[in-house]
N, C-alpha and C positions, 0 to 999 in steps of 0.2 A: 176381726171376724171374717170368716170364710163365707163364700157365697155358694149356695146350692139351689138346684131346681129339682122338684119332685113331681111325679105324676101319680094321680090317684084316680081310681074308677069309682064313679058315683052310681049307686043303685037306686033307681026310682026316687030321685031327689027333685023336689019342686024348686022353682026360682026362689021362693021364700026360704026354703031349706038351705039352698046354696048361699043366700045372703046371711043366714044365721051362722052357717059354717065359716064363712068369710070373717064375720065379726069375732068368732071364737079364735080363729087363726091369728087375726091381727091384734087380739088382746093378749097374746102370749107374752110372758115375761122372760122365760129362759132362752127363747129364740125370737127372732124377729121375722115375721112374714112381710116381705116388701111388696109383693104383687101376687094376686090370685087371678088366674085366668080360667074360665069355665066354658065348656062346650056342652050344653044341655042335650043336644040331639044325640051325641055320641057317649054322653055320660062320663066325660073326662074332665079333670081339673089339673092344672099346673100351678105350682106354688114356688115363688122365688123366696128363699130364706137366707137370712144371715144367722150364722151359728158359730160358736167357738170351735167346734169340731164335728166331724160326721157322727162320731159316737154320741155326742151330746144331742144332736138333732135326732138321731135314731131313738135315743132314750126318751126324748120328749114326745116324739110321735107315738111310741109304744105306750107311754104313760097316759097320753090323751086318747089312746085307741084309734089313731089315724093310720089306717093301713095305707101303704104306698106300693105302687107297682115298680117304680124305680126311683133312685136318688142319685143325682149327679153333681159332683163338685165342679164349679166353674173356675177355670184357671186363667182363661184369656177371654177378652171381649173386644169387639171392634169399636174403634173411636176414630172418626175422621179418616176412614179408609184403611186404617192399620190396626193390627192386633196389639193389645196392651195387656199387661198382667193385671189381674183383679186382685186387689189387696184384701 
């Protein structure tokens, strides 16, 4: 599975709404939401996903009506001071 990060703009969402949205994301079967990071003041959310492909993730986001501002595939990450490939 490839690793992706997406950014979403949240309009007028309460903390309870963000928690419900997080449960919905983490309950997904077709993709896996690993982490959800939310900034309520700026109305932004970052989600770390595992998905078979970008196309599959975009398809799932569209089906679930989750608009995203951008979507980035992660190829490298730091580990003990060095970059390593993300599998």
